[in-house]
C-alpha positions as CSV (number, residue, x, y, z in Angstrom):
1,M,0.0,0.0,0.0
2,S,1.5,3.4,-1.0
3,G,2.1,6.2,1.5
4,R,-0.7,8.3,-0.1
5,Q,-3.2,5.5,0.4
6,V,-2.1,5.1,4.1
7,E,-2.7,8.8,4.7
8,D,-6.1,8.8,3.1
9,S,-7.6,5.9,4.9
10,T,-7.9,4.3,8.3
11,T,-8.7,0.8,9.6
12,D,-11.7,0.4,11.9
13,P,-11.7,-2.2,14.7
14,K,-13.2,-4.8,12.3
15,G,-10.2,-4.4,9.9
16,I,-12.2,-2.6,7.2
17,E,-10.5,0.4,5.6
18,T,-12.6,3.6,5.6
19,S,-11.6,6.8,3.8
20,T,-10.8,9.9,5.9
21,Q,-11.1,12.3,2.9
22,P,-14.3,14.4,2.7
23,P,-16.7,13.4,-0.1
24,L,-16.2,15.1,-3.4
25,A,-18.1,18.4,-3.7
26,R,-21.0,18.0,-6.2
27,G,-22.6,20.8,-8.1
28,P,-26.4,21.5,-8.0
29,K,-28.4,18.7,-9.5
30,K,-29.5,19.6,-13.1
31,K,-33.2,19.6,-13.5
32,K,-34.5,16.9,-15.9
33,P,-36.4,18.3,-18.9
34,Y,-40.1,18.1,-18.7
35,P,-41.9,15.6,-20.9
36,F,-42.0,16.8,-24.5
37,W,-45.8,16.3,-24.7
38,L,-46.7,18.5,-21.8
39,G,-47.2,21.6,-23.9
40,G,-49.5,19.7,-26.2
41,L,-51.6,18.5,-23.3
42,A,-51.9,22.1,-22.1
43,A,-52.9,23.2,-25.6
44,C,-55.5,20.4,-25.9
45,S,-57.1,21.5,-22.5
46,A,-57.3,25.1,-23.6
47,A,-58.5,24.4,-27.1
48,V,-61.5,22.3,-25.9
49,I,-62.7,25.4,-23.9
50,T,-62.2,27.9,-26.8
51,H,-63.3,25.6,-29.6
52,P,-66.6,27.4,-30.3
53,L,-64.8,30.6,-31.3
54,D,-62.3,28.7,-33.5
55,L,-65.3,27.0,-35.1
56,T,-67.0,30.3,-35.7
57,K,-63.8,31.8,-37.3
58,V,-63.5,29.0,-39.8
59,R,-67.2,29.1,-40.8
60,M,-67.0,32.8,-41.4
61,Q,-63.9,32.4,-43.5
62,V,-65.4,29.7,-45.8
63,S,-69.1,30.9,-45.9
64,G,-71.1,34.0,-46.5
65,D,-71.4,34.7,-42.8
66,K,-70.4,38.3,-42.0
67,H,-71.2,38.8,-38.3
68,M,-69.8,36.7,-35.5
69,I,-73.0,36.6,-33.3
70,S,-75.3,35.7,-36.2
71,S,-72.8,32.9,-37.3
72,I,-72.8,31.5,-33.7
73,R,-76.7,31.5,-33.8
74,K,-76.7,29.8,-37.1
75,T,-74.3,27.1,-35.9
76,M,-76.5,26.4,-32.9
77,Q,-79.6,26.1,-35.0
78,M,-77.9,23.7,-37.4
79,G,-76.2,21.7,-34.6
80,G,-79.1,21.3,-32.2
81,G,-78.1,24.0,-29.6
82,L,-74.9,24.3,-27.7
83,R,-73.8,20.9,-29.0
84,G,-73.4,22.4,-32.4
85,L,-70.7,24.7,-31.1
86,F,-68.4,21.7,-30.6
87,D,-68.6,20.3,-34.2
88,G,-65.2,19.0,-35.1
89,L,-63.9,18.7,-31.6
90,T,-61.9,15.6,-32.4
91,G,-60.2,17.6,-35.1
92,T,-59.2,20.2,-32.6
93,I,-57.7,17.5,-30.3
94,F,-56.0,15.8,-33.2
95,R,-54.4,19.1,-34.3
96,Q,-53.2,20.0,-30.8
97,A,-51.8,16.5,-30.3
98,T,-49.6,16.9,-33.4
99,Y,-49.0,20.6,-33.9
100,S,-48.8,21.8,-30.3
101,V,-46.9,18.7,-29.1
102,T,-44.4,19.5,-31.8
103,R,-44.1,23.2,-31.2
104,F,-43.7,23.1,-27.5
105,G,-41.4,20.1,-27.6
106,V,-39.1,21.5,-30.4
107,Y,-39.1,24.9,-28.7
108,D,-37.7,23.5,-25.5
109,I,-35.1,21.4,-27.4
110,I,-33.9,24.3,-29.4
111,K,-33.6,26.5,-26.3
112,R,-31.5,23.9,-24.6
113,E,-29.2,23.5,-27.7
114,I,-28.5,27.2,-28.3
115,H,-28.3,28.4,-24.6
116,D,-25.9,26.9,-22.0
117,G,-26.6,29.3,-19.1
118,P,-29.7,29.6,-16.8
119,E,-32.9,29.7,-18.7
120,R,-33.9,32.9,-16.9
121,E,-31.0,34.7,-18.5
122,M,-31.8,33.7,-22.1
123,P,-31.8,36.8,-24.4
124,M,-34.9,37.7,-26.4
125,W,-33.4,37.0,-29.8
126,K,-32.8,33.3,-28.8
127,L,-36.3,33.0,-27.6
128,I,-37.7,34.4,-30.9
129,F,-35.4,32.2,-32.9
130,S,-36.5,29.1,-31.0
131,G,-40.2,30.1,-31.3
132,C,-40.0,30.7,-35.1
133,S,-38.0,27.5,-35.7
134,A,-40.4,25.5,-33.7
135,G,-43.4,27.1,-35.4
136,A,-42.0,26.2,-38.9
137,I,-41.5,22.6,-38.0
138,A,-44.8,22.3,-36.2
139,G,-46.6,23.8,-39.1
140,L,-45.3,21.1,-41.3
141,V,-46.0,18.2,-38.9
142,G,-49.4,19.5,-38.0
143,N,-50.6,20.3,-41.5
144,P,-52.6,17.1,-42.1
145,A,-54.5,17.6,-38.8
146,E,-55.1,21.2,-39.6
147,I,-56.8,20.2,-42.9
148,I,-59.0,17.7,-41.1
149,L,-59.9,20.3,-38.4
150,V,-60.8,22.9,-41.0
151,R,-62.9,20.5,-43.0
152,M,-64.8,19.2,-40.0
153,Q,-65.5,22.7,-38.8
154,A,-66.5,24.1,-42.2
155,D,-68.6,21.1,-43.3
156,K,-72.0,22.2,-42.2
157,A,-71.4,25.7,-43.6
158,K,-71.1,24.2,-47.1
159,P,-73.9,23.1,-49.5
160,A,-75.2,19.6,-48.7
161,E,-73.7,18.1,-51.9
162,Q,-70.3,19.3,-50.9
163,Q,-70.3,18.1,-47.3
164,L,-67.8,15.4,-46.3
165,H,-69.4,14.0,-43.1
166,Y,-66.2,12.9,-41.4
167,R,-67.2,10.9,-38.3
168,N,-64.0,11.8,-36.5
169,A,-60.5,13.1,-37.2
170,L,-58.8,9.8,-37.8
171,Q,-61.5,8.5,-40.1
172,G,-61.4,11.7,-42.0
173,L,-57.6,11.5,-42.4
174,G,-57.9,8.0,-43.8
175,R,-60.7,9.0,-46.2
176,M,-58.7,12.0,-47.4
177,I,-55.6,10.0,-48.2
178,R,-57.6,7.2,-49.8
179,D,-59.7,9.6,-52.0
180,E,-57.2,12.4,-52.7
181,G,-53.8,10.8,-52.3
182,L,-51.0,11.3,-49.8
183,S,-50.1,14.6,-51.4
184,S,-53.4,16.1,-50.1
185,T,-51.9,16.2,-46.6
186,F,-49.8,19.1,-47.8
187,R,-52.7,21.2,-49.1
188,G,-52.3,24.8,-47.9
189,V,-49.0,24.1,-46.2
190,A,-47.4,27.4,-47.3
191,P,-49.9,29.8,-45.7
192,N,-50.1,27.5,-42.7
193,V,-46.4,27.6,-42.0
194,V,-46.3,31.4,-42.5
195,R,-49.0,31.7,-39.8
196,T,-47.3,29.2,-37.4
197,I,-44.0,31.0,-37.6
198,L,-45.6,34.3,-36.9
199,M,-47.6,33.0,-34.0
200,N,-45.0,31.0,-32.2
201,G,-42.2,33.5,-32.7
202,S,-44.3,36.0,-30.7
203,Q,-46.4,33.8,-28.4
204,L,-43.8,31.4,-26.9
205,A,-41.0,33.9,-26.9
206,A,-43.1,36.7,-25.3
207,Y,-44.4,34.5,-22.5
208,D,-40.9,33.3,-21.5
209,W,-39.4,36.8,-21.7
210,F,-42.2,38.4,-19.6
211,K,-42.0,35.6,-17.1
212,Q,-38.2,36.2,-16.8
213,Q,-38.7,39.9,-16.2
214,L,-41.5,39.5,-13.7
215,L,-39.5,37.0,-11.6
216,R,-36.8,39.5,-11.2
217,L,-39.2,41.8,-9.4
218,P,-39.6,41.4,-5.6
219,W,-43.4,41.2,-5.8
220,F,-43.5,38.1,-8.0
221,E,-42.9,34.4,-7.3
222,D,-43.2,31.4,-9.6
223,N,-46.9,30.9,-9.0
224,I,-50.2,31.3,-10.9
225,V,-50.3,35.1,-10.4
226,T,-47.0,35.3,-12.3
227,H,-48.1,32.8,-14.9
228,F,-51.3,34.7,-15.6
229,S,-49.5,38.1,-15.7
230,A,-46.9,36.8,-18.1
231,S,-49.4,35.1,-20.4
232,F,-51.6,38.3,-20.4
233,C,-48.6,40.4,-21.4
234,A,-47.6,37.8,-24.0
235,V,-51.1,37.8,-25.6
236,S,-51.0,41.6,-25.7
237,V,-47.9,41.3,-27.8
238,V,-49.5,38.7,-30.1
239,L,-52.7,40.9,-30.4
240,F,-50.6,43.9,-31.3
241,R,-48.8,41.9,-33.9
242,E,-52.1,40.6,-35.2
243,V,-53.5,44.2,-35.6
244,R,-50.2,45.3,-37.2
245,E,-50.0,42.4,-39.6
246,V,-53.7,42.7,-40.6
247,A,-53.1,46.3,-41.4
248,R,-50.2,45.2,-43.6
249,A,-52.4,42.5,-45.2
250,V,-50.2,39.5,-44.1
251,C,-51.4,37.5,-41.2
252,S,-55.2,37.4,-41.5
253,P,-55.2,36.8,-45.2
254,A,-52.8,33.8,-44.7
255,D,-55.3,32.4,-42.2
256,V,-58.3,32.9,-44.5
257,I,-56.5,31.4,-47.5
258,K,-55.3,28.5,-45.4
259,S,-58.9,27.7,-44.3
260,R,-60.3,28.0,-47.9
261,I,-57.7,25.8,-49.5
262,M,-57.9,23.2,-46.7
263,S,-61.7,23.1,-46.6
264,A,-61.9,22.2,-50.4
265,S,-61.6,18.6,-51.4
266,G,-60.4,17.2,-54.7
267,K,-57.7,18.6,-56.9
268,G,-56.7,22.2,-57.4
269,G,-56.9,24.8,-54.7
270,S,-53.6,26.7,-55.2
271,V,-52.7,29.7,-53.2
272,M,-52.8,32.1,-56.1
273,S,-56.1,30.8,-57.5
274,A,-57.7,31.2,-54.0
275,I,-56.4,34.7,-53.7
276,S,-57.6,35.6,-57.2
277,N,-61.1,34.1,-56.7
278,S,-61.5,35.8,-53.4
279,F,-60.7,39.3,-54.8
280,K,-63.1,38.7,-57.8
281,T,-66.0,37.6,-55.7
282,E,-65.6,39.5,-52.4
283,G,-63.2,42.4,-53.0
284,P,-60.4,43.2,-50.6
285,M,-62.5,42.7,-47.5
286,W,-62.1,38.9,-47.8
287,M,-58.8,39.3,-46.0
288,F,-60.5,40.1,-42.8
289,K,-63.2,37.4,-42.6
290,G,-63.3,35.6,-39.3
291,W,-60.8,38.0,-37.8
292,L,-63.0,39.1,-34.9
293,P,-63.7,35.6,-33.4
294,S,-60.0,34.7,-34.1
295,W,-59.0,37.8,-32.2
296,T,-61.5,37.2,-29.4
297,R,-60.4,33.6,-29.0
298,L,-56.7,34.3,-28.9
299,Q,-56.6,36.0,-25.5
300,P,-58.3,33.4,-23.3
301,Q,-56.7,30.5,-25.2
302,T,-53.1,31.9,-24.8
303,I,-53.7,32.5,-21.1
304,L,-55.2,29.1,-20.5
305,I,-52.4,27.3,-22.4
306,F,-49.7,28.7,-20.2
307,I,-51.6,28.4,-16.9
308,F,-52.4,24.8,-17.7
309,L,-48.7,24.2,-18.8
310,E,-47.3,25.6,-15.6
311,Q,-49.7,23.6,-13.4
312,F,-48.8,20.4,-15.3
313,K,-45.1,21.2,-14.7
314,K,-45.7,21.6,-11.0
315,G,-47.5,18.2,-11.1
316,V,-44.4,16.7,-12.8
317,D,-42.1,18.3,-10.1
318,W,-44.3,16.9,-7.4
319,Y,-44.2,13.4,-8.9
320,R,-40.4,13.5,-9.2
321,G,-39.9,15.0,-5.8
322,D,-38.3,18.2,-7.2
323,K,-38.7,21.5,-5.4
């Protein structure tokens, strides 16, 4: 046994060597990432609550309805009361289970890859980059579900001979691929991706940034008050961006064109033909159809998503025994 080993150990009465050196210092335990699907679960929970407004938006975009309240009444009359406001609910869940699971999961992965320090110190440009990148990927992944959702929501607003009568989202996806081919799942992908980049670049980044700033103040802790305040500030940024982009004729038209292309079945339905036909039949005001219910839905849905997400995270922490 070497001299160094003699100095570093002693022998107890039973003849067993024990080390006299203090245990090696360990740094703080790095927190495990949350499940990638947690954001999708939060989005599903929020989307179920705000589904009637999303349904109204799509029906106004693809039909002749001009006023939100009258469109809601019409939907209730056709659907047998309040139940009609939840037409296409399986499509909403299918969309969030693909699109939102992807955008939240990829957003967290990109943030971890491009930032080594504490998450609370992440600069705004990294948050925006992560949000836009996640939005682009999620827009592609979620496009088939987006088509099914739009078709299910728009179905009863179309003439009887054009209705598709999908029983649920999965059955509708199978029918669409069988009748129109696999390429039909990419219908309207360009305006959809533009919209998801704009939305996620502002919504996700703004929430994280505002949460960071609020937690630096002595009056805020990591609780539901902070989560509500940060999500309220984030949705204010998104709403401001929506107003600005509508004025520039970018965001709302992309949403309208996306809905019209996706709701149509069969061949055709290019972006340029949809824009040209819309101008010919409705004039420039087609760009703003369904904007009011979309704008009205955005605030409660954004707040609910992040409140649900933070509560689910606390549930995971409790299950893991993390403080």
